C-alpha positions in Angstrom: 12.0 42.7 -42.2 11.4 44.4 -38.8 8.0 45.6 -40.0 7.0 42.1 -40.9 8.1 40.8 -37.5 6.2 43.6 -35.7 3.1 43.0 -37.8 3.2 39.2 -37.1 3.9 39.7 -33.4 0.9 42.1 -33.3 -1.3 39.5 -35.0 -0.2 36.9 -32.4 -0.9 39.4 -29.6 -4.3 40.1 -31.1 -5.2 36.4 -31.2 -4.0 35.9 -27.6 -6.0 39.0 -26.5 -9.0 37.5 -28.2 -8.4 34.2 -26.4 -8.2 35.9 -23.1 -11.4 37.9 -23.9 -13.1 34.5 -24.6 -11.7 33.1 -21.5 -13.0 36.0 -19.4 -16.5 35.5 -20.9 -16.5 31.8 -20.3 -15.2 32.2 -16.7 -17.9 34.8 -15.9 -20.7 32.7 -17.4 -19.4 29.7 -15.4 -19.3 31.8 -12.3 -22.9 33.0 -12.8 -24.1 29.4 -13.4 -22.3 28.0 -10.4 -23.6 30.8 -8.2 -27.1 30.2 -9.4 -26.7 26.6 -8.4 -25.4 27.7 -5.0 -22.0 26.2 -5.7 -19.7 29.2 -6.1 -16.2 28.5 -7.3 -14.1 31.3 -5.7 -11.1 30.8 -8.0 -13.1 31.9 -11.0 -13.1 35.5 -10.0 -9.3 35.7 -9.7 -8.8 33.7 -12.9 -11.1 36.1 -14.7 -9.2 39.1 -13.4 -5.9 37.7 -14.4 -7.2 36.9 -17.9 -8.7 40.4 -18.2 -5.3 41.9 -17.3 -3.5 39.8 -19.9 -6.2 40.7 -22.5 -5.8 44.4 -21.7 -2.1 44.5 -22.0 -2.0 42.4 -25.2 -4.7 44.5 -26.8 -3.0 47.7 -25.8 0.3 46.6 -27.4 -1.6 46.0 -30.6 -3.4 49.3 -30.5 -0.2 51.2 -29.9 1.6 49.4 -32.7 -1.2 50.4 -35.0 -1.2 53.9 -33.6 -4.9 53.6 -32.9 -5.0 54.3 -29.1 -7.7 56.6 -27.8 -6.6 60.2 -28.3 -8.0 63.7 -28.1 -7.1 65.2 -31.4 -9.0 68.5 -31.3 -5.8 70.6 -31.3 -3.8 68.4 -33.6 -6.5 68.3 -36.2 -6.3 72.1 -36.7 -2.5 72.1 -37.0 -0.7 72.4 -40.4 0.6 69.1 -41.8 4.2 69.9 -40.7 3.2 70.4 -37.1 0.9 67.3 -37.1 3.9 65.3 -38.2 6.1 66.8 -35.4 3.4 66.0 -32.9 3.2 62.4 -34.3 6.9 61.9 -33.8 6.7 63.4 -30.3 3.9 61.0 -29.5 5.9 58.0 -30.8 9.0 59.1 -28.8 6.8 59.6 -25.7 5.4 56.1 -26.1 8.9 54.7 -26.5 10.1 56.6 -23.4 7.2 55.2 -21.5 8.0 51.7 -22.7 11.7 52.1 -21.7 10.8 53.4 -18.3 8.3 50.6 -17.7 10.9 48.1 -18.8 13.4 49.6 -16.4 11.0 49.5 -13.5 10.0 45.9 -14.3 13.7 45.0 -14.3 14.0 46.6 -10.8 10.7 44.9 -9.7 11.6 41.4 -10.9 15.3 41.9 -10.1 16.4 38.8 -12.1 20.1 39.2 -11.3 19.4 39.4 -7.6 17.2 36.3 -7.9 20.0 34.5 -9.7 22.5 35.7 -7.0 20.1 34.3 -4.4 20.3 30.9 -6.1 16.6 31.2 -7.1 15.7 30.9 -3.4 12.7 33.1 -2.7 13.4 33.5 1.0 17.0 34.5 0.4 16.0 36.9 -2.3 13.4 38.5 -0.1 15.7 38.8 2.9 18.4 40.5 0.8 16.2 42.8 -1.3 13.1 43.3 0.8 11.3 42.5 -2.4 8.5 39.9 -1.7 7.0 39.7 -5.2 8.1 36.1 -5.7 6.5 35.0 -2.4 3.1 36.6 -3.0 0.6 33.8 -3.7 -2.7 34.2 -5.6 -5.6 34.2 -3.2 -7.6 31.4 -4.7 -5.4 29.9 -7.5 -2.5 27.5 -6.8 0.2 29.9 -8.2 2.4 32.8 -7.3 1.2 36.2 -8.6 4.5 37.0 -10.3 3.5 34.6 -13.1 0.4 36.7 -13.8 2.4 39.9 -13.6 4.8 38.7 -16.3 2.5 40.4 -18.8 3.8 43.8 -17.6 7.5 43.3 -18.6 6.3 41.5 -21.8 4.1 44.5 -22.6 7.1 46.9 -22.0 9.3 44.9 -24.4 6.5 44.6 -27.0 5.7 48.3 -26.7 9.4 49.3 -27.2 9.8 47.0 -30.2 6.6 48.1 -32.0 7.3 51.8 -31.3 10.9 51.5 -32.5 9.7 49.8 -35.7 7.1 52.5 -36.2 9.8 55.2 -35.8 12.2 53.4 -38.1 9.6 53.0 -40.8 8.1 56.5 -40.4 10.7 58.8 -38.7 9.0 62.0 -39.9 5.5 61.2 -38.7 3.8 61.0 -42.2 1.1 58.7 -40.6 -0.3 61.9 -39.1 -1.3 63.0 -42.6 -4.2 60.6 -42.4 -5.7 62.3 -39.4 -9.0 64.1 -39.9 -9.3 67.9 -40.4 -6.2 68.3 -42.5 -4.9 71.7 -43.2 -1.8 72.4 -45.2 
């Protein structure tokens, strides 16, 4: 059941990453055309950057769920199967630890309980916490940057979920048996 949810979530994340990739492309083409017509739209650059960031985080979540992130495997490929599996479990646990730490730091960064305690008043929140993230506006877009940054805590949650599902479904690292250069 968890595997199906994780797989479906990854499919949705992949579609969204594709949407943001298309959006980046359209925005850049639009930017080139408007600049060629000497009518630059400055908001396009910032929108393309935000779309690219969302694309990156969503795509990375999918790659890590599928265990297909870029890796240097020269050492792992020459290890016996048992040690490759141990390395695989270690990698999964390291990714999970990274996700948990990222989630923890996002919690501290967004400080939702402090924001609730401040009555959702940005000025009160900033005065009490010296955290100005809710007041930082985008340079050219009519929005606050924390909306764009929401992808980071989402990524941390997604990463933890996908990695936990991977560990539950393959706690002994058998997926490493599929790596190239197997030796027994």
